[in-house]
C-alpha positions in Angstrom: 197.8 84.5 10.0 200.4 87.2 10.1 199.2 90.5 11.6 200.2 93.6 9.7 201.5 95.1 13.0 203.4 92.0 14.1 207.2 91.6 13.7 207.3 87.9 14.7 207.9 85.2 12.1 204.9 83.3 13.3 201.7 84.8 14.4 198.5 83.3 15.8 196.6 86.6 15.6 192.8 86.6 15.5 191.7 86.5 11.9 189.3 88.8 10.1 185.6 88.5 10.4 184.9 85.8 7.8 188.2 84.0 7.9 188.5 81.4 10.7 190.1 78.6 8.6 193.1 78.2 10.9 190.8 77.5 13.9 189.7 73.9 14.2 186.0 73.6 13.3 185.3 71.1 16.1 186.6 73.7 18.7 184.5 76.5 17.3 181.4 74.3 17.1 181.8 72.3 20.3 179.3 74.4 22.2 176.7 74.3 19.4 176.4 70.6 18.6 174.0 69.9 21.5 172.6 73.4 21.8 168.9 73.6 22.1 167.4 75.4 19.2 165.7 78.6 20.2 164.7 81.8 18.6 168.3 82.9 19.1 170.0 80.1 17.2 170.6 82.4 14.2 172.8 84.8 16.2 176.3 84.8 14.8 179.3 83.7 16.7 181.4 86.5 18.2 183.7 87.6 15.3 186.4 90.2 15.7 188.0 92.1 12.9 191.8 92.4 13.2 191.4 96.1 13.6 189.1 95.5 16.6 191.9 93.8 18.5 193.5 96.8 20.2 195.9 94.5 22.2 198.4 94.1 19.4 201.0 92.5 21.6 203.0 90.2 19.4 199.9 88.1 19.1 197.6 86.2 21.5 197.7 82.4 21.7 195.4 80.2 19.7 193.8 79.0 23.0 193.0 82.6 23.9 191.6 83.2 20.5 189.2 80.3 20.8 188.1 81.4 24.3 187.4 84.9 23.0 185.3 83.6 20.2 183.3 81.6 22.7 182.4 84.7 24.6 179.2 85.5 22.6 175.5 85.8 22.9 175.0 82.0 22.4 176.9 81.4 25.7 174.5 83.6 27.5 171.5 81.8 26.1 173.1 78.4 26.7 173.1 79.3 30.4 169.6 80.8 30.3 168.3 77.6 28.6 169.9 75.4 31.2 168.1 77.4 33.9 164.8 76.2 32.3 165.7 72.5 32.6 164.6 70.3 35.5 168.2 69.5 36.5 168.8 72.2 39.1 172.4 71.1 39.5 173.1 72.9 36.3 171.2 76.1 37.2 173.2 79.3 37.5 172.4 82.7 39.0 172.9 85.1 36.0 174.4 88.5 36.9 175.1 91.2 34.4 177.4 94.2 35.2 177.1 97.1 32.8 180.0 99.6 32.2 179.0 103.3 32.3 180.4 103.9 28.8 178.0 101.4 27.3 174.9 103.2 28.5 175.3 106.3 26.2 175.4 103.8 23.3 171.9 102.6 24.0 170.7 106.2 24.8 171.9 107.4 21.4 170.6 104.4 19.6 167.1 104.9 20.9 167.1 108.7 21.3 166.5 108.7 25.1 168.5 110.0 28.0 171.2 107.8 29.7 169.2 107.4 32.9 166.2 106.1 31.0 168.4 103.9 28.8 169.9 102.3 32.0 166.5 101.4 33.4 165.1 100.1 30.2 168.3 98.0 29.5 167.9 96.5 33.0 164.3 95.7 32.1 165.3 94.1 28.8 167.9 91.9 30.5 165.5 90.9 33.2 163.0 89.8 30.6 165.6 87.5 29.1 166.0 85.7 32.4 168.9 87.6 34.0 168.5 87.6 37.8 170.6 90.6 38.7 171.8 93.7 36.8 174.6 95.8 38.4 176.3 99.1 37.5 180.1 98.8 37.5 180.5 102.3 38.8 181.1 101.1 42.3 184.1 99.1 41.0 185.4 102.1 39.2 185.1 104.1 42.4 187.5 101.6 44.1 189.9 101.7 41.2 190.0 105.5 41.1 190.5 105.8 44.8 193.3 103.3 44.9 194.9 105.0 41.9 194.7 108.4 43.6 196.3 107.0 46.7 199.1 105.2 44.8 199.9 108.4 42.8 200.5 110.4 45.9 202.7 107.7 47.4 204.7 107.5 44.1 205.1 111.3 44.0 206.6 111.3 47.5 208.9 108.5 46.5 210.1 109.9 43.2 213.6 110.8 44.5 214.2 107.4 46.1 212.4 105.0 43.7 213.7 104.6 40.1 210.3 103.7 38.7 208.0 105.9 40.8 207.1 108.3 38.0 205.5 108.7 35.5 202.6 106.6 36.7 200.6 105.1 33.8 196.9 104.3 34.2 195.9 100.7 34.5 192.2 100.6 33.5 192.5 99.9 29.8 193.0 96.1 29.0 194.3 96.8 25.5 197.1 99.0 26.9 197.9 96.5 29.6 198.2 93.6 27.2 200.5 95.6 25.0 202.6 96.8 27.9 203.0 93.3 29.4 203.5 91.3 26.3 205.6 93.7 24.2 207.1 96.3 26.4 207.3 94.4 29.6 210.0 95.6 32.2 210.6 98.8 30.3 207.1 100.0 31.2 205.3 97.7 33.7 207.1 99.1 36.8 205.5 102.5 36.0 201.9 101.1 35.6 199.6 101.8 38.5 198.9 98.5 40.4 195.2 99.3 41.0 193.0 96.7 39.3 190.7 97.8 36.5 187.0 98.3 37.2 186.2 95.0 35.4 188.6 93.1 37.6 187.3 94.6 40.8 183.7 94.1 39.7 184.4 90.4 39.2 185.8 90.2 42.7 182.8 92.0 44.1 180.2 89.8 42.4 182.0 86.4 42.8 183.4 87.3 46.2 181.4 89.8 48.3 178.0 89.3 46.6 178.3 85.5 46.4 179.0 85.4 50.2 176.1 87.7 50.9 173.8 85.5 49.0 175.3 82.2 50.4 176.3 81.1 46.9 179.3 79.3 45.7 181.1 81.5 43.1 180.8 78.8 40.5 177.0 79.0 40.8 177.1 82.5 39.4 177.4 83.2 35.7 178.8 86.8 35.6 178.6 88.8 32.4 180.2 92.2 31.7 178.6 94.5 29.1 181.4 96.7 27.8 182.3 99.1 24.9 185.3 97.2 23.6 186.5 93.7 22.6 189.7 93.8 24.7 187.7 93.2 27.9 187.0 89.7 26.5 190.8 89.1 26.7 191.0 90.7 30.1 188.4 88.2 31.4 190.8 85.3 30.7 193.5 86.6 33.0 194.8 84.3 35.7 194.5 86.9 38.5 190.8 87.0 38.1 190.5 83.2 38.4 189.5 81.5 41.6 191.1 78.0 41.4 189.3 76.7 44.5 186.0 76.8 42.8 187.2 76.6 39.2 185.6 79.9 38.4 186.6 83.1 36.6 185.4 86.3 38.3 184.0 87.3 34.8 182.6 84.4 32.8 181.7 86.3 29.6 182.1 89.7 28.2 179.5 91.0 25.6 180.0 94.3 23.8 177.2 96.9 23.7 176.8 96.0 20.0 176.3 92.3 20.8 173.5 93.2 23.2 172.0 95.4 20.5 172.1 92.4 18.1 169.9 90.5 20.5 167.4 93.3 20.5 167.4 93.3 16.7 167.0 89.5 16.7 163.9 89.9 18.8 162.7 93.0 16.8 162.5 95.0 20.1 163.1 98.6 21.0 164.2 99.7 24.4 161.4 102.2 24.3 159.0 99.2 24.5 160.5 97.8 27.7 159.4 98.6 31.2 161.9 100.5 33.3 163.7 98.5 36.1 166.3 100.0 38.5 169.8 98.6 38.9 170.3 96.0 41.6 172.9 96.6 44.4 175.5 94.3 45.8 173.9 94.8 49.2 170.4 93.5 48.2 167.5 95.7 47.0 167.6 98.2 44.2 169.8 101.2 43.5 168.5 104.5 44.7 169.2 108.0 43.6 170.1 109.3 40.1 172.6 107.8 37.7 176.0 109.5 37.8 179.2 109.5 35.9 182.9 110.4 36.4 184.8 113.6 35.6 186.3 112.2 32.4 185.1 113.3 29.0 184.9 109.9 27.4 186.3 107.5 30.1 186.2 106.8 33.8 188.1 110.1 34.4 191.3 108.8 36.0 193.2 111.8 34.8 190.8 114.4 36.2 190.1 112.7 39.5 193.8 112.0 40.2 194.9 115.5 39.1 192.4 117.2 41.4 193.2 114.8 44.3 196.9 115.3 43.9 196.6 119.1 43.7 194.7 119.1 47.0 196.8 116.5 48.8 200.2 117.6 47.6 199.8 121.4 47.2 196.7 122.3 49.1 195.1 123.6 45.9 191.4 123.2 44.9 191.1 122.7 41.2 187.5 123.3 40.0 188.0 123.2 36.2 190.7 121.4 34.2 192.0 123.0 31.0 193.4 120.6 28.4 196.2 121.7 26.0 196.1 119.8 22.7 199.6 118.8 21.6 200.2 116.7 18.4 196.6 115.8 18.0 193.3 115.8 19.9 194.0 112.4 21.4 197.3 113.6 22.9 196.7 116.4 25.5 198.2 117.6 28.7 197.1 119.3 31.9 199.5 121.2 34.2 199.3 122.8 37.7 201.3 126.0 38.2 202.3 127.2 41.7 204.6 130.2 42.4 205.6 130.3 38.7 206.6 126.6 38.7 204.9 123.6 37.1 204.4 121.2 39.9 202.1 118.7 38.2 202.2 117.7 34.5 199.6 115.1 33.4 198.9 113.8 29.9 196.1 111.9 28.1 197.4 109.5 25.4 194.6 107.8 23.5 195.2 105.4 20.6 198.4 103.3 19.9 200.2 105.9 17.8 200.2 108.3 20.8 201.0 105.4 23.2 204.0 104.4 21.1 205.3 108.0 21.0 204.9 108.2 24.8 206.8 104.9 25.3 209.6 106.1 23.0 209.9 109.3 25.1 210.2 107.0 28.2 212.9 104.9 26.6 214.9 108.0 25.8 214.4 109.4 29.3 212.4 112.3 28.0 209.0 111.5 29.5 208.5 114.4 31.9 204.9 113.7 32.9 203.9 112.7 36.4 200.8 110.8 35.2 199.5 109.5 31.9 196.0 108.3 31.3 196.5 105.7 28.6 193.6 104.4 26.5 193.9 102.1 23.5 190.9 103.5 21.7 191.4 106.8 19.9 188.8 109.1 21.4 188.5 107.2 24.6 186.2 104.5 26.0 183.0 105.8 24.3 184.7 105.1 21.0 185.2 101.4 21.8 185.0 99.3 18.7 182.3 97.1 20.3 179.8 100.0 20.0 181.1 102.9 17.9 181.4 101.3 14.4 179.2 101.1 11.4 178.2 97.8 9.9 181.2 97.8 7.5 183.6 98.3 10.4 184.3 102.0 10.0 184.1 104.6 12.9 180.5 105.9 13.4 181.4 109.5 14.0 177.7 110.7 14.1 176.9 108.0 16.8 180.0 108.9 18.8 179.0 112.6 18.8 175.5 111.6 20.1 177.1 109.5 22.8 179.3 112.3 23.9 176.4 114.7 24.2 174.2 112.4 26.2 177.1 111.3 28.4 178.0 114.9 29.2 174.5 115.5 30.5 174.9 112.9 33.2 175.8 114.5 36.6 179.2 113.9 38.0 179.9 112.2 41.4 183.2 112.0 43.2 184.3 108.5 44.2 185.0 109.8 47.7 181.3 110.5 48.3 180.1 106.9 47.6 178.9 105.7 51.0 178.7 102.1 49.8 182.4 102.1 48.9 183.3 103.5 52.4 181.1 100.7 53.9 182.9 98.0 51.9 186.3 99.3 52.8 185.5 98.8 56.5 183.3 95.6 56.4 184.8 93.7 53.5 188.4 94.9 53.2 189.1 95.6 56.9 190.1 99.2 56.4 191.5 101.4 53.7 195.1 100.5 54.2 194.8 96.9 55.1 196.6 93.9 53.6 193.2 92.8 52.3 193.0 96.0 50.2 196.4 95.2 48.6 195.5 91.6 47.9 192.0 92.4 46.5 192.2 95.7 44.7 195.8 95.5 43.4 197.7 93.4 40.9 201.2 92.6 39.6 202.6 92.8 36.1 205.0 90.7 34.1 208.6 91.8 34.5 210.2 89.9 31.6 212.5 91.8 29.3 210.9 93.1 26.1 211.8 91.5 22.8 214.5 93.4 20.9 212.1 94.1 18.0 209.3 95.5 20.1 209.9 99.1 19.0 209.8 98.2 15.3 206.1 97.8 15.4 204.4 100.4 13.3 200.9 101.7 14.2 
């Protein structure tokens, strides 16, 4: 199928919801032939609209498309059903990690606060047979801290290193796929090397937590609950694959909407479920109140890095950040003035139209920003297409507004104040500037030359 945004002659892009004719039926149904019938057998396979695929990067491979389709609710229940069998060799410890931006979705859906939604969602997943439910905030803490540190280093190196600045954020998988597969060496040297929260959470669960529990990584089935579909593609990346135990750090990604479908299938409301606290990677339950980051609709990389850089580089405490809207509400900038001079200039570019404009500025040598928070979803992570759409695939603006309101009510916590993160830096990573930190929390990007037609793509 030819994608309307693709300039290649041949395209293996994911097809629309009800059109999977190009995908072999035996591949699509291979996991279902011997599947035990249960009350969940009517759940639909994961189907993705073309417009849901934010990583429009000259098209994913047919193999990747099949693997994305296989990441659905049925895969979860296949593992849960195997855990009920007598053959313990096929049993898995099921761990679910929930992204912070997914929680406001459930809060808005059931008209409860985010903290209550988190606990009731934990209770719901436990009732299904999930053994552990984690909050991915600890992984986001690591990612933000490493991004802050890298930005300061790049700022100091900007006169010596050609690709030091601007630094682009690395947390959004849709953006990273587009950058690597379409733009490549034009952009990838500028992307922060800190891994995304999902990548780091995978390493924490299959690495640190598995070791603490004396488990082989392949004995853990790790699911991420996320607001967008691109995280399914991110889970397939080779740098989150452990070849020694033939195990991906993330086995399956389910969107918030897919979890809600399970609730609908069971005719259940979160309000009917008992509250259960998040588990921790250290054993026991998570104590204290639920917190969020300084971002309006995301993990807040821009705000955290801006405040950190202002303090580290210019000894300036920034309490409140003022955004200046430029071409549209999804393209805004933040500046720091000192002695009449602009010393920091950051931008937020959400949605691919703004991303493409930013890349064209870079190509022409007219991108004067020091840092750009790049997100594929217009409106940010809360507006991920795995949770902020109506049944007919249109943006659910009323739901998004509710999510923004309940998310804003959650108290903010600085990553630097997370004592568990500081403990892991010392006990797991051998210090904050160790080789282990570089190997575990950072990644590398493709450096191939971009195709000549890459800039002809219209968004």
